[in-house]
C-alpha positions in Angstrom: 144.0 165.7 130.0 142.4 168.0 127.4 139.7 169.1 129.9 142.4 170.8 131.9 143.6 173.0 129.0 142.1 176.4 128.5 140.0 176.9 125.4 142.4 179.5 123.8 145.4 177.2 124.3 143.4 174.2 123.0 142.5 176.2 119.9 146.1 177.1 119.3 147.2 173.5 119.7 144.5 172.4 117.3 145.7 174.9 114.7 149.3 173.7 115.1 148.3 170.1 114.7 146.2 171.0 111.6 149.2 172.7 110.0 151.4 169.7 110.6 148.8 167.2 109.3 148.1 169.4 106.3 151.8 169.4 105.4 152.0 165.6 105.7 148.9 164.7 103.8 148.7 167.5 101.2 150.3 165.3 98.5 147.7 162.6 99.1 144.9 165.2 98.6 146.5 166.6 95.5 146.9 163.0 94.1 143.2 162.3 94.9 141.9 165.5 93.3 143.9 165.2 90.1 143.2 161.5 89.8 139.4 162.1 89.9 139.8 165.0 87.4 141.6 162.7 84.9 144.9 164.6 85.0 146.9 161.9 86.7 147.3 158.3 85.6 145.9 156.0 88.3 147.9 152.9 89.2 146.4 149.5 88.7 143.7 148.7 91.3 143.6 152.3 92.6 140.1 153.3 93.8 139.6 157.1 94.3 138.0 158.0 97.6 134.4 158.9 97.2 131.1 159.0 99.0 129.0 155.9 98.6 125.4 155.3 99.6 126.4 152.5 102.0 128.8 154.8 103.8 126.0 157.4 104.3 123.7 154.6 105.5 126.3 153.5 108.1 126.4 157.0 109.5 122.6 157.2 109.6 122.7 154.0 111.7 125.3 155.6 113.9 123.0 158.6 114.4 120.1 156.3 115.2 122.2 154.6 117.9 123.4 158.0 119.3 119.8 159.3 119.2 118.4 156.3 121.0 121.0 156.6 123.8 119.8 160.1 124.6 116.9 159.8 126.9 115.7 163.3 126.3 115.8 163.3 122.5 112.5 162.8 120.7 113.9 163.3 117.2 114.1 160.6 114.6 116.7 160.1 111.9 114.2 160.2 109.0 115.2 161.4 105.5 117.3 164.5 106.2 116.8 165.9 102.7 113.0 166.2 102.5 111.6 169.7 102.8 110.1 169.7 106.2 107.5 171.9 107.7 109.9 174.0 109.6 108.9 177.5 110.8 112.0 178.9 109.1 111.3 181.2 106.1 113.8 180.8 103.3 116.3 183.6 103.6 117.3 185.7 100.6 120.5 184.8 98.8 122.7 187.1 96.7 122.3 186.5 93.0 125.8 185.3 92.6 129.0 185.0 94.6 132.3 186.6 93.5 135.1 184.3 92.2 137.1 184.8 95.4 134.2 184.0 97.6 133.2 181.0 95.5 136.7 179.5 95.5 137.8 180.6 99.0 140.6 182.8 97.7 140.0 185.9 99.8 141.8 186.6 103.0 140.1 185.7 106.3 138.2 188.7 107.7 140.1 190.2 110.7 137.1 190.0 113.1 136.7 188.3 116.5 135.7 184.7 116.2 134.1 184.6 119.7 130.4 184.6 120.3 127.5 183.0 118.4 126.1 184.0 115.1 122.4 183.3 114.2 122.4 182.0 110.6 118.7 181.4 110.2 116.2 181.6 113.0 117.1 179.3 115.8 120.3 178.0 114.2 123.6 179.3 115.5 127.3 178.9 114.8 130.0 179.5 117.4 133.5 178.5 118.5 134.4 176.1 121.3 134.7 178.6 124.1 131.2 179.7 123.6 129.9 176.2 123.4 131.5 175.5 126.8 130.2 178.6 128.4 127.0 177.6 130.3 126.0 181.2 131.0 126.2 182.1 127.3 124.2 179.0 126.3 121.6 180.0 128.8 121.5 183.6 127.4 120.8 182.2 123.9 118.5 179.5 125.2 120.4 176.8 123.4 118.6 173.4 123.6 120.7 171.4 121.2 124.5 171.3 120.7 126.2 169.8 117.6 130.0 169.6 118.1 132.1 169.1 115.0 135.6 168.3 116.3 137.4 165.3 117.9 138.5 167.0 121.1 136.6 166.6 124.4 133.9 169.2 124.8 133.0 170.1 128.4 129.3 169.6 129.0 127.2 172.6 130.1 126.2 173.0 133.7 122.5 172.1 134.1 122.2 174.1 137.3 122.9 177.2 135.3 120.7 176.4 132.3 118.0 174.7 134.2 118.1 171.8 131.7 120.7 169.6 129.9 120.9 170.4 126.1 120.7 167.4 123.7 124.2 166.9 122.4 125.8 165.1 119.4 129.5 165.1 118.6 131.0 164.3 115.2 134.7 163.7 115.1 136.1 165.6 112.2 139.6 167.1 111.9 140.0 170.5 110.4 142.0 169.8 107.2 140.8 169.6 103.6 141.0 165.8 103.1 139.2 164.9 106.4 136.0 163.0 105.7 133.1 165.3 106.2 130.6 164.5 103.5 129.7 161.1 104.9 128.5 162.8 108.2 126.4 165.4 106.6 123.1 163.4 106.4 123.5 162.8 110.2 124.2 166.5 111.0 121.4 167.7 108.7 118.9 165.3 110.4 120.0 166.4 113.9 119.4 170.1 113.1 116.2 169.6 111.1 114.6 167.2 113.7 115.5 169.5 116.6 113.7 172.4 114.9 110.7 170.4 114.0 110.3 168.8 117.4 109.8 172.1 119.3 109.3 175.6 118.1 111.4 176.8 121.1 114.4 174.7 120.1 117.6 176.5 119.4 120.5 174.6 117.8 124.2 175.5 118.2 126.7 174.1 115.7 130.3 174.6 116.7 133.8 173.5 116.0 137.1 174.9 117.5 136.8 178.4 116.0 133.4 178.5 114.2 135.1 179.1 110.9 135.3 176.0 108.7 133.8 172.7 110.0 130.7 174.2 111.6 130.1 176.5 108.7 130.2 173.6 106.3 127.7 171.6 108.3 125.3 174.5 108.5 125.8 175.1 104.7 124.8 171.5 104.1 121.7 171.9 106.1 120.7 175.0 104.1 121.4 173.1 100.9 119.0 170.3 102.0 116.4 172.6 103.4 116.2 175.3 100.7 117.6 173.6 97.6 120.6 175.9 97.5 123.9 175.2 95.8 127.0 175.1 97.9 128.1 178.5 96.7 124.7 180.0 97.7 124.7 178.3 101.1 128.3 179.2 102.0 127.8 182.7 100.7 124.8 183.2 102.9 126.5 181.9 106.0 129.4 184.3 105.3 127.0 187.2 105.3 125.8 186.2 108.7 129.2 185.3 110.2 132.0 187.3 108.8 134.7 184.9 109.9 133.1 182.0 108.1 135.7 180.5 105.7 135.4 176.7 105.1 138.5 175.1 103.7 138.6 174.1 100.0 138.3 170.4 100.8 135.1 170.9 102.7 133.6 173.1 99.9 134.5 170.3 97.5 132.7 167.8 99.7 129.6 170.0 99.8 129.4 169.5 96.1 129.9 165.8 96.6 127.1 165.8 99.2 124.8 167.7 96.8 125.4 165.1 94.0 125.5 161.9 96.0 123.4 162.8 99.1 120.8 165.1 97.7 120.6 163.5 94.2 121.5 166.6 92.3 123.6 164.9 89.7 124.0 168.0 87.5 125.7 170.0 90.3 129.2 171.0 89.3 131.8 172.9 91.3 131.4 176.7 90.9 127.6 176.6 90.9 
């Protein structure tokens, strides 16, 4: 049924659903956050939600299965955190981000969210409408599509592109307490392996609006590829895509990913 709804209407429905879910589950998120910070007494037997190695390994296995099911994919889900021999020069990063940028307190820029933004060479972020536009994909020569949303995404028309892009979809809702960190090894591997497999490869990462989920995923890739902190990675993406504004829960999970997934135990929020 979703496939018969226009992209603008689908985006509006997603935002309405996000608001409702956020209102319902916000107390749970607050309880989790304060419990892990030591400000709230935990009831007996309570286990705070956190990212564990076995959870990440499970998603790596899921990526292996998804990758094997794609007949045209030659990428392998090897260690997504090693510095690979990509032909992407490390971009420059501002020395430090402002407090409002670091903690996501500034208002969202009033700029159109349509179209694709090139973050680093051959890696793009867009909204859903762009990702479903075969002519736009052909113009940007997109060869890989990484979708970060649970809704159905219309496949591109191979008669327009002349080929069928390799696709991977990760089902993540757009609210702060949605589990994103456990998927980041998978998404990082998908982007990195696509770029390494072919110098002509171009990867599009998208969600519904190209503002939060896709931005967080690309920021995680930059952290793994260049050794950046979450603040540096998110700040750089914001320079390239003005509407980029990951929610506070996803930013928190980027720090979690840095500590648990990338082994940077000394990484603390705000760095």
